[in-house]
C-alpha angles and dihedrals in degrees: 000000000000093000095048092047092047092050090049091049094052091044087055092050091050131199097302137024142163108235142159116264117200123196132174145189138149093022093305124115120191132181135194141169113259137182109239134187118201128209135151089010092297132111122229131190138160128228144157112280090223095063124109093245090065093050088050093048091050088053096040119010093192108110140166131219123197121199114173105294094353124096117192125191115195152141120266127206137172109245102178138275123338093233090058095062113076098191092049092047093050094049096039093049091048095049104027104026099162092049089047092052096042101042116012094082098046114119093231095050117111135183122240124202118199117198109201116226103173131016128190121192128189111212142154129238100202099314098333117105112234132183118211120202125200117190103193093186096055092028091233132147128193138169127214126192111223110225099173117221097347 
């Protein structure tokens, strides 16, 4: 069941999405909208290596991504330059052409890979609120009906 649910989740997310990336270090949490491409159940984005988020990631690689009703906890790492990754370039150019053209070739631009570890999704089954939990480390899925204060 885990594999089928995870595949369905990532199909719903698609190959590209704008989402909020949160990073933290030294008692400071910051968030910003980013343009992500998604492949092989990982999230990729490019950014300038001089930005605060990179300093925070180097200090604390634990990050969070929020896409609509989906919260993703993961580990971020720098994997090189955007122009050196063919799959990223193809998807980023297709989905975020102006950002690709304006930033991908800058010397200070780097590519981040975020490996999701835990995903929580708020959904409804008919009119009943349900939380879905995906543990990508243990490869476990569970559903929890939300009953409020009962």
